[in-house]
N, C-alpha and C positions, 0 to 999 in steps of 0.2 A: 546863280551865286550861292555859295555855301554859307551856312549860318556863321561859321567861324570867321568869315570875312566881314560880317556885319560888326559894327562897333556898338556895344551895348551902352545904355545910359549908366551913369555913375551909381545909381541906387537899384539897378535891376540887372541881374546876371542871367546870361544864357548858359545853362549847364547841360553838357552833353548827357544823353541817356546812359552812356557807358559809365559815367561817374555816378549816376544815380542808381543804376541797377547792379552795382558791385556786390560781390560776396566777400566775406572776410573782414567786415567792418564792425563786428560785434563788440570788440574790446575798446573801440574808440569812444572817447568821452563826448559829452555835449559840445565842449569847446573845440575839440578836434574835428567834429563833424561840421561845425560852423566854419572853422578855419580852412578846410579844403575847398569849400565853395568860394570863400572870399579870396583865397590865393589864386584859384582858377580864374575868377572874375577879374582880378587885378592883371593877370597875365593876358587875358582876352582883351582888356582895354588897351594894352600896349602892343598887341599883335603877337599871336602865338607862333613860335618858330622853334624848330629843333635846335638844341644847343644854346638857346638864349637864356640869359639871366634876367630875372625880374626883381624890381625893388618895390617894397611896400612899407608904408608907415606901420610900425608895430601896433599903434593905437587902433588901427583898422581891424585888428584881429582880436581885440578885447571887447567884452560886453560893456555896455555903457556905464554900468554901476561899479565896475571893477577898476581899481587904481594900479595894481602891480602887474608885473610881466610874468609871474610864475605860471599862470594859466596858459599863456602863449608859449612859454618854453615847453611845458608839458605836452601841449598840442603838437608842436613842431616835432618833438622827439617821437611822439606816438605815430605821427604820420610817416616819419622816416623809417620806423620799425615795421610798419604795416605792409604786408604783402597782400594785395587785393587781386581778385580774379575778375577781369573784364569780360563781358559777353560780347562776342564778335558777331557781325551781321550774318556770317556764313554758318553760324551755329557753334563755332569753336570758341575757345577762350584764350586769354593771355594773362599771365601773372606778371605784375609790375609792382614796384614800390610806389606808394601814394605820392611821396615827395622826395625829390632828389636832394643834392647838396645845398648847403646854405652857409651863411656867415654868422649864425647866431652867437657862436662863442669866440668870434674873431676880435682881438683887441683893436683891429683897424677898422671895424665896422662903424659906419656913420651913426651917431647917436640917434635913437628913435626909429631906425630903419632896419629892414631885413632884406638881404639879397638871397634869392633862392632859384632853384631850377626844377624842371620835371624830367623824368626819364624819357629818352627819345622814343622808346616803344609805346609809352603812354601818349605822347604828343602825336605820334603817327595814327593811333586809333582815334583820338579826339578830333584831329583835323579832318577826318573822314566821316564824322558822325552825321547821321541824317535826322535824328530826333533829339530835340532840346527842350528842357524845361525852363520856363521863365520864372526866376526866383527873385522875389523882392527882398533886398538885403536888410532893410529895417525890420521886416517881419521875421526873417531868419534869425537875426540877432535877438529878437524878443522871446523866442521859444525858450522854455525852461526844461525841456525834455529832449533827449537825443532821439527818442522814438517819434516825437512830434516833427522833428526835422525830416526824418526818413519818410513819414507819411505825407508831409507837405510837398517834398520834392517829387515823390512818386506820383502824386496827383497832378502836380504842375507839368510833368512831362507828358501826361495823358490829356491835358486840357487842349481842346481844339482838334483832337484826332477824331476820326470818323466813328471809332468804336464808342458805343454808348455805355457798355458795361463790360466787365471782365471778372472772371471767377478764378479764385486762387484756392488751393488747398491750404489747410492750416499751416503746414510746414513751409510751403512757398511764401505765405504771408509772413511767417516768423523770420525767414531768411531775408525777405525784402525789408523788413523793419530793423534787422540787425539785432534780433533778440538772441541773447547768449544761449548756448546749448544747455538744455535742462531747466532753464528759467521760465517760469509761467507755463508749465506743461499743459494745463487745462484751459479751454477757451474762456471760462469765466475769469480766471486770473489774468489772462492775456487781455481780455476786454477791459478789465478794471485798471490795469497798470500800464498798458501800451496804447490801446485804442482810445 
């Protein structure tokens, strides 16, 4: 049985490693990084299929302390504009949009909900994923740094694997964390502000 066929618990997401190990997410905000996990989790709860629309309560995409929807709107738009590179098991890669179409601006949208979809090329990759990270949604929503989310998800996908340690170059680590080009160039600054 594939992990995508398992139904996760409401507060615990199974996130495919291909969504965790992406490149091209440097410009995404803290809320956008949270939102992609929550949107994927919501889709996974209802069964991931190509061409399917998913519906989520907009409140599920907001941090607990935030009242308005502007952070959600910004996150949705950023995810729609983001082209990410997924690493494929054969060593290749695939470029996809993080998030497909949605009804955020539709006057016919049911109040308090969002209907959205994922690109069929993204769904194809995620349906065949072999490695998944177990992400605790309340923990994810409590982070106050986009780098903390990247670190947490990368550790979560390695939990339970036979590998006891892994070595990264500084550049590999910067890419994994989603550190913007030229930002925190020295390890001391990276350690202070990211790690």
